[in-house]
Wavefront OBJ file of the C-alpha trace (Angstrom):
o trace
v -2.650 -4.150 -2.729
v -3.132 -4.837 0.969
v -3.354 -8.236 2.630
v -6.652 -8.430 4.498
v -7.796 -11.201 6.846
v -11.510 -11.496 7.569
v -12.576 -13.472 10.625
v -15.829 -15.351 10.044
v -17.971 -15.909 6.953
v -21.254 -14.315 8.028
v -23.162 -12.023 5.666
v -21.593 -8.826 7.001
v -18.076 -10.258 6.805
v -18.607 -11.563 3.275
v -20.097 -8.212 2.209
v -16.915 -6.507 3.409
v -14.715 -9.149 1.757
v -16.358 -8.773 -1.665
v -16.106 -4.976 -1.602
v -12.469 -5.068 -0.487
v -11.537 -7.591 -3.155
v -13.106 -5.396 -5.856
v -10.967 -2.532 -4.552
v -7.889 -4.588 -5.407
v -6.974 -6.118 -2.052
v -6.015 -9.730 -1.369
v -8.670 -11.061 0.987
v -8.689 -14.321 2.950
v -11.633 -15.381 5.117
v -11.073 -17.758 8.044
v -14.241 -19.437 9.277
v -14.389 -21.669 12.361
v -17.234 -23.751 10.939
v -17.601 -25.935 7.881
v -19.655 -23.457 5.869
v -20.451 -19.793 5.298
v -23.491 -17.719 6.193
v -23.167 -17.363 9.961
v -26.663 -17.090 11.423
v -28.196 -17.574 7.958
v -28.257 -21.345 8.268
v -30.120 -24.257 6.757
v -31.458 -27.514 8.206
v -32.400 -30.266 5.765
v -33.789 -33.750 6.264
v -35.895 -36.210 4.246
v -36.389 -33.751 1.399
v -37.519 -30.936 3.718
v -35.421 -27.781 4.129
v -35.709 -24.892 6.582
v -34.035 -21.547 7.183
v -32.665 -21.594 10.732
v -31.955 -17.865 10.785
v -33.894 -14.967 9.251
v -36.786 -15.967 7.019
v -37.492 -12.649 5.289
v -35.401 -9.835 3.860
v -36.052 -6.179 4.643
v -34.338 -3.257 2.902
v -33.186 -5.347 -0.081
v -31.551 -2.180 -1.460
v -28.561 -2.990 0.765
v -27.823 -6.182 -1.169
v -28.742 -4.625 -4.512
v -26.015 -2.070 -3.823
v -23.546 -4.808 -2.862
v -24.093 -6.679 -6.123
v -23.976 -3.513 -8.241
v -20.682 -2.492 -6.630
v -19.017 -5.909 -6.878
v -19.890 -7.297 -10.322
v -21.900 -7.203 -13.515
v -24.811 -9.405 -12.421
v -27.379 -7.517 -10.295
v -28.962 -9.140 -7.268
v -32.136 -10.172 -9.102
v -30.080 -12.172 -11.620
v -28.538 -14.138 -8.749
v -31.614 -14.715 -6.574
v -35.364 -14.465 -7.145
v -37.015 -11.894 -4.868
v -40.766 -11.598 -4.298
v -42.696 -9.282 -2.018
v -44.678 -11.077 0.667
v -48.310 -9.976 0.574
v -49.923 -9.814 3.014
v -46.793 -8.885 4.933
v -48.191 -10.737 7.935
v -51.369 -12.104 9.431
v -51.728 -11.319 13.143
v -53.771 -13.563 15.437
v -54.432 -11.854 18.775
v -55.197 -13.413 22.145
v -58.922 -12.597 21.854
v -59.146 -14.413 18.511
v -59.150 -11.281 16.353
v -57.282 -11.683 13.080
v -55.938 -9.035 10.726
v -53.936 -9.250 7.522
v -51.543 -6.331 7.071
v -50.564 -5.509 3.472
v -46.979 -5.168 2.334
v -45.597 -1.614 2.229
v -48.976 0.136 2.206
v -49.667 2.552 5.036
v -53.167 3.330 3.806
v -53.925 -0.364 3.449
v -52.625 -1.058 6.942
v -54.774 1.719 8.444
v -57.862 0.367 6.656
v -57.159 -3.225 7.704
v -56.745 -2.259 11.378
v -59.952 -0.195 11.345
v -61.866 -3.112 9.826
v -60.511 -5.711 12.251
v -60.068 -3.769 15.506
v -62.697 -1.052 15.189
v -62.886 2.515 13.912
v -60.009 4.657 15.129
v -57.506 1.825 15.553
v -55.964 2.465 12.163
v -55.767 6.207 12.773
v -53.925 5.679 16.066
v -51.468 3.331 14.360
v -51.018 5.822 11.528
v -50.321 8.654 13.973
v -47.778 6.442 15.715
v -46.048 5.741 12.383
v -45.814 9.482 11.755
v -43.874 9.899 14.994
v -41.822 6.800 14.192
v -40.878 8.409 10.894
v -39.552 11.438 12.771
v -37.314 9.135 14.813
v -36.244 7.361 11.606
v -35.386 10.631 9.845
v -33.357 11.838 12.845
v -31.303 8.656 13.147
v -31.231 6.991 9.700
v -27.937 8.464 8.535
v -25.872 8.262 11.757
v -27.241 4.808 12.626
v -27.278 3.183 9.190
v -25.243 5.040 6.602
v -22.278 6.496 8.483
v -19.571 5.033 10.711
v -20.438 5.414 14.368
v -19.183 8.862 15.441
v -16.167 9.145 17.713
v -18.465 10.804 20.248
v -21.727 8.823 20.188
v -23.252 10.885 23.037
v -25.848 12.562 20.765
v -27.157 9.099 19.833
v -27.755 8.364 23.522
v -30.654 10.830 23.497
v -34.169 9.619 22.701
v -35.237 10.678 19.171
v -38.857 9.525 19.378
v -41.108 12.601 19.736
v -43.889 12.805 22.286
v -47.402 13.400 20.940
v -48.394 17.041 20.996
v -51.756 16.767 22.724
v -53.125 16.300 26.233
v -51.637 13.989 28.808
v -49.662 12.220 26.072
v -47.142 15.048 26.237
v -45.441 13.041 28.985
v -42.205 11.487 27.685
v -42.403 7.842 26.687
v -39.146 6.160 27.613
v -39.904 2.578 26.586
v -41.664 0.972 23.650
v -44.139 -0.648 26.044
v -45.115 2.824 27.264
v -45.656 3.926 23.667
v -48.082 1.050 23.180
v -49.988 1.646 26.400
v -50.230 5.444 26.205
v -50.508 6.133 22.514
v -52.129 3.078 20.909
v -54.650 2.481 23.719
v -55.706 -0.964 22.546
v -54.060 -4.128 23.895
v -54.084 -5.631 20.411
v -52.276 -2.662 18.880
v -49.837 -2.748 21.792
v -49.277 -6.465 21.147
v -48.686 -5.698 17.461
v -46.017 -3.157 18.414
v -44.449 -5.528 20.944
v -44.142 -8.257 18.319
v -41.899 -6.086 16.146
v -39.567 -5.511 19.092
v -39.367 -9.188 20.036
v -38.674 -10.143 16.403
v -35.477 -8.078 16.545
v -34.412 -9.369 19.950
v -35.731 -6.503 22.116
v -37.962 -6.827 25.156
v -40.471 -3.961 24.728
v -40.528 -3.441 28.495
v -36.990 -2.047 28.409
v -36.492 -1.222 24.712
v -36.367 2.543 24.146
v -39.190 4.354 22.402
v -36.848 4.719 19.421
v -37.527 1.043 18.632
v -40.593 2.492 16.897
v -38.349 2.682 13.818
v -38.563 -1.132 13.480
v -42.246 -1.347 12.441
v -41.813 1.857 10.442
v -38.947 0.299 8.482
v -40.822 -2.909 7.702
v -44.114 -1.247 6.838
v -42.430 1.385 4.654
v -39.875 -0.662 2.719
v -41.647 -4.004 2.712
v -40.841 -7.661 3.351
v -39.271 -9.855 0.697
v -38.781 -13.592 0.276
v -35.788 -15.154 -1.477
v -36.698 -18.220 -3.545
v -35.072 -21.261 -2.024
v -35.024 -19.568 1.379
v -32.703 -16.939 2.818
v -29.865 -19.427 2.609
v -29.958 -18.780 -1.150
v -28.917 -15.180 -0.451
v -25.917 -16.437 1.534
v -25.071 -18.734 -1.407
v -25.200 -15.787 -3.805
v -22.992 -13.561 -1.645
v -20.487 -16.393 -1.220
v -20.367 -16.973 -4.972
v -19.869 -13.258 -5.561
v -16.911 -13.346 -3.170
v -15.435 -16.333 -4.999
v -15.782 -14.554 -8.345
v -13.865 -11.642 -6.862
v -11.143 -14.143 -5.838
v -11.746 -14.016 -2.112
v -10.125 -17.070 -0.525
v -12.078 -19.042 2.107
v -10.514 -21.328 4.705
v -13.123 -23.328 6.642
v -12.886 -25.323 9.881
v -10.159 -22.908 10.987
v -10.873 -20.841 14.101
v -8.994 -17.609 14.722
v -7.946 -17.449 18.364
v -6.203 -14.084 18.553
v -5.431 -10.866 16.729
v -1.729 -10.141 16.499
v -0.560 -6.715 17.581
v 2.761 -4.948 16.981
v 3.721 -1.364 17.736
v 0.137 -0.521 18.616
v -1.411 -1.905 15.415
v -3.127 -5.105 14.282
v -0.687 -7.012 12.060
v -2.390 -10.368 11.572
v -4.119 -13.244 13.316
v -3.216 -16.423 15.158
v -5.059 -19.553 14.082
v -6.082 -22.448 16.236
v -2.965 -24.600 16.328
v -0.569 -21.692 16.570
v -0.060 -20.648 12.937
v 0.324 -16.888 12.504
v -0.992 -15.107 9.400
v 0.289 -11.629 8.618
v -2.132 -8.942 7.423
v -2.225 -5.220 6.775
v -5.812 -5.062 8.031
v -7.988 -7.448 10.041
v -11.792 -7.462 9.817
v -13.461 -9.309 12.683
v -16.841 -10.465 11.438
v -17.310 -12.798 14.387
v -16.576 -12.564 18.104
v -12.994 -13.631 18.792
v -12.571 -15.069 22.316
v -9.214 -13.376 22.854
v -10.742 -9.943 22.240
v -13.124 -10.153 25.191
v -13.794 -12.382 28.142
v -16.871 -14.293 29.317
v -17.890 -14.748 25.667
v -20.322 -11.825 25.469
v -19.870 -8.859 27.737
v -16.672 -7.291 29.006
v -13.801 -6.357 26.747
v -10.465 -7.619 27.951
v -8.384 -4.680 26.769
v -9.796 -2.029 29.078
v -12.640 0.398 29.502
v -11.672 2.377 26.401
v -12.776 -0.571 24.273
v -16.454 -0.787 23.268
v -18.965 -3.021 24.962
v -20.931 -5.594 23.057
v -24.642 -4.782 22.768
v -26.219 -7.035 25.414
v -29.918 -7.863 25.072
v -30.164 -11.125 27.014
v -32.447 -12.708 24.413
v -32.112 -15.759 22.203
v -34.151 -17.384 19.480
v -35.796 -20.797 19.467
v -36.632 -22.289 16.080
v -38.857 -25.317 15.532
v -38.745 -26.898 12.081
v -41.939 -28.814 11.277
v -42.174 -31.440 8.539
v -45.848 -31.808 7.611
v -47.784 -34.235 5.450
v -50.434 -32.711 3.229
v -50.365 -29.767 0.870
v -50.392 -26.127 1.970
v -53.961 -24.803 1.651
v -54.591 -22.382 -1.213
v -55.408 -19.389 0.998
v -52.466 -19.823 3.385
v -50.294 -16.766 4.067
v -46.512 -16.697 4.165
v -46.122 -15.218 7.667
v -48.442 -15.403 10.656
v -47.706 -13.883 14.061
v -49.664 -15.642 16.817
v -49.625 -13.418 19.879
v -49.089 -14.741 23.405
v -52.018 -16.290 25.226
v -52.427 -18.459 28.307
v -48.751 -19.204 28.874
v -47.994 -19.704 25.190
v -45.304 -17.453 23.706
v -45.698 -15.097 20.764
v -44.538 -17.056 17.734
v -43.877 -16.277 14.094
v -44.993 -18.996 11.700
v -43.414 -19.012 8.231
v -45.075 -21.077 5.497
v -43.287 -20.271 2.225
v -44.936 -21.737 -0.860
v -41.576 -22.897 -2.194
v -41.055 -26.262 -3.950
v -37.344 -26.087 -3.081
v -38.156 -26.576 0.611
v -40.376 -29.675 0.453
v -40.035 -33.171 -0.981
v -43.173 -32.820 -3.151
v -46.493 -31.005 -3.442
v -48.081 -33.313 -0.859
v -45.868 -32.039 1.967
v -45.031 -28.710 3.593
v -42.099 -27.206 5.479
v -43.079 -24.818 8.290
v -40.752 -22.834 10.534
v -41.870 -21.521 13.933
v -39.711 -19.048 15.847
v -39.893 -17.282 19.197
v -37.588 -14.844 20.948
v -36.986 -15.610 24.615
v -35.054 -14.361 27.573
v -32.050 -16.667 27.831
v -32.047 -18.260 31.262
v -29.935 -21.189 32.521
v -31.729 -24.494 32.789
v -34.498 -23.710 30.321
v -36.457 -26.797 29.309
v -36.464 -26.297 25.563
v -38.564 -29.291 24.527
v -41.410 -28.168 26.782
v -41.078 -24.640 25.418
v -41.157 -26.035 21.878
v -44.396 -27.867 22.768
v -46.001 -24.515 23.629
v -44.652 -22.983 20.422
v -46.182 -25.751 18.323
v -49.475 -25.414 20.184
v -49.554 -21.702 19.350
v -48.608 -22.400 15.723
v -51.727 -24.543 15.433
v -53.718 -21.312 15.146
v -51.874 -20.555 11.911
v -51.680 -24.052 10.388
v -54.979 -25.998 10.129
v -54.699 -29.573 11.379
v -51.080 -29.148 12.386
v -51.020 -31.889 15.030
v -52.476 -34.506 12.687
v -50.171 -33.476 9.838
v -46.914 -33.490 11.829
v -44.342 -36.065 10.684
v -41.441 -34.851 12.823
v -39.924 -31.711 14.282
v -36.428 -30.377 14.861
v -35.763 -27.894 17.688
v -32.921 -25.387 17.475
v -32.089 -23.591 20.732
v -29.859 -20.630 21.680
v -27.231 -23.188 22.725
v -27.220 -24.550 19.161
v -26.811 -21.021 17.804
v -23.905 -20.462 20.215
v -22.198 -23.644 19.040
v -22.499 -22.705 15.370
v -21.931 -18.944 15.431
v -20.192 -18.078 18.703
v -23.075 -15.940 19.971
v -26.327 -17.190 21.498
v -28.021 -13.803 21.577
v -30.242 -12.272 18.930
v -28.183 -9.266 17.757
v -30.398 -6.200 17.628
v -30.202 -3.253 15.249
v -28.500 -0.194 16.713
v -31.035 2.034 18.471
v -30.653 5.597 19.649
v -31.729 6.550 23.146
v -31.448 4.302 26.205
v -28.337 6.202 27.260
v -26.418 4.658 24.381
v -26.516 1.097 25.746
v -28.006 -0.263 22.502
v -25.217 1.038 20.309
v -23.055 -1.927 19.246
v -19.301 -1.823 18.766
v -18.083 0.772 16.270
v -16.683 -0.538 12.960
v -13.281 1.060 13.603
v -11.769 -0.443 16.751
v -9.439 1.426 19.133
v -6.628 -0.756 17.766
v -5.515 0.638 14.375
v -5.819 -1.901 11.597
v -8.644 -3.850 13.297
v -12.252 -3.403 12.161
v -15.569 -4.927 13.172
v -18.312 -6.120 10.790
v -21.474 -8.192 11.132
v -24.500 -8.139 13.401
v -22.474 -7.642 16.586
v -21.074 -4.325 15.304
v -22.464 -1.033 14.005
v -25.188 -0.731 12.730
v -26.283 -3.925 14.491
v -28.188 -7.128 13.813
v -30.452 -8.126 10.944
v -29.595 -9.026 7.362
v -29.790 -5.467 6.049
v -27.798 -4.045 8.953
v -25.110 -6.714 8.563
v -24.772 -5.829 4.890
v -24.431 -2.158 5.829
v -21.651 -3.006 8.278
v -19.692 -4.611 5.440
v -20.062 -1.485 3.315
v -18.937 0.752 6.176
v -15.856 -1.358 6.966
v -14.832 -1.486 3.319
v -15.228 2.287 3.095
v -13.083 2.854 6.168
v -10.290 0.658 4.817
v -10.373 1.888 1.219
v -10.973 5.596 1.863
v -9.469 5.898 5.331
v -10.130 8.936 7.495
v -11.923 10.714 4.631
v -14.755 8.168 4.562
v -18.051 9.738 5.665
v -20.464 6.962 4.830
v -22.586 5.912 1.890
v -24.006 8.587 -0.365
l 1 2 3 4 5 6 7 8 9 10 11 12 13 14 15 16 17 18 19 20 21 22 23 24 25 26 27 28 29 30 31 32 33 34 35 36 37 38 39 40 41 42 43 44 45 46 47 48 49 50 51 52 53 54 55 56 57 58 59 60 61 62 63 64 65 66 67 68 69 70 71 72 73 74 75 76 77 78 79 80 81 82 83 84 85 86 87 88 89 90 91 92 93 94 95 96 97 98 99 100 101 102 103 104 105 106 107 108 109 110 111 112 113 114 115 116 117 118 119 120 121 122 123 124 125 126 127 128 129 130 131 132 133 134 135 136 137 138 139 140 141 142 143 144 145 146 147 148 149 150 151 152 153 154 155 156 157 158 159 160 161 162 163 164 165 166 167 168 169 170 171 172 173 174 175 176 177 178 179 180 181 182 183 184 185 186 187 188 189 190 191 192 193 194 195 196 197 198 199 200 201 202 203 204 205 206 207 208 209 210 211 212 213 214 215 216 217 218 219 220 221 222 223 224 225 226 227 228 229 230 231 232 233 234 235 236 237 238 239 240 241 242 243 244 245 246 247 248 249 250 251 252 253 254 255 256 257 258 259 260 261 262 263 264 265 266 267 268 269 270 271 272 273 274 275 276 277 278 279 280 281 282 283 284 285 286 287 288 289 290 291 292 293 294 295 296 297 298 299 300 301 302 303 304 305 306 307 308 309 310 311 312 313 314 315 316 317 318 319 320 321 322 323 324 325 326 327 328 329 330 331 332 333 334 335 336 337 338 339 340 341 342 343 344 345 346 347 348 349 350 351 352 353 354 355 356 357 358 359 360 361 362 363 364 365 366 367 368 369 370 371 372 373 374 375 376 377 378 379 380 381 382 383 384 385 386 387 388 389 390 391 392 393 394 395 396 397 398 399 400 401 402 403 404 405 406 407 408 409 410 411 412 413 414 415 416 417 418 419 420 421 422 423 424 425 426 427 428 429 430 431 432 433 434 435 436 437 438 439 440 441 442 443 444 445 446 447 448 449 450 451 452 453 454 455 456 457 458 459 460 461 462 463 464 465 466 467 468 469 470 471 472 473 474 475 476 477
């Protein structure tokens, strides 16, 4: 039985902790904050409750596998999952609206043809065919296996060029894919919205980011009753049942090293804790400088994936009941200086004081720039959200704005961590799970295979596999 210290109590770190505990190891989690969940947070006031991180779950199979491998109760006995249908309503700048069904390619093609004109659905369908090629080429090395020692092959663009006419020219960015292949500003805006949702600016995201809409439209979008925070609660409880120990309000300030190996951690206040393995599920200041970019230990250490984007969340407490034909998710695309926003309106009694009120969450991904006036930006977000929520201004009781600075304070990282993407010369590959320092491993959205709830859960599985099986581990089967 090994002694294992896990730094941080985010979803990826807890996924690793539960798997390691089941394997017979003694696991202790040190979390700098007062609670678990990392970016999967909750804001509550006056009987209203809001998810302050992700609002929907994609690839729920990742957490089904976690619960199967760590206990008797499957995921669906611990949380209630429902598919969101329609997956999203899109409101474009010209006023066009389209509802896209959940996990139905044929339904999506038909809906786009009906709303945007004949041929729009076919172009989107052809794009998804090419996106599937990119997915098939990268799924295993980017999601199911530890990052290879030589990641150079993943630096090459996997998205195939169309095989006809002038479109044979290579498309290096997702924005180029939209302009050249979709040939409708509304379809291009639809594609862009998927990139922004994951923290990528389509103007410099590689064409391989096409896997993001393919993933969502193929495997579907799911809502967890009680909000995504309920998933964090369930993972935490699973860890506790496996006798994982949690120590909150206790920052880790350094990883101890002896004879070229990680041998423990140093806590804030100077206490040293010995360990056979250390799993860093959160950025540790002593491991790198300037909080986000350059590793302190030398050029042989990996770089953090740097996107330069953050997320603004506006929680809206509304009087009046949610209308009967409201949809769960609406994406209102940018228009006239207003940002593209995602409006989440879950029909969930757990998130509102009573049936005569509604909790609404509005999010936008932004370039993080010093001196941003967040309240003014939130005004524009709420204005855009009015296209998704009838009578929003008159119904508004109060709002709460959560900025990238708030995320930094609570999680140690202000950026939106993006999923690992091939192409782009390898710059969008996050840190590998096995660090150059033996005995130290990385889990969570800042490490392979990158950000997002599903990807974080995969990172926990990969780290546990590396520790339990060692050099023989080749990934999930």
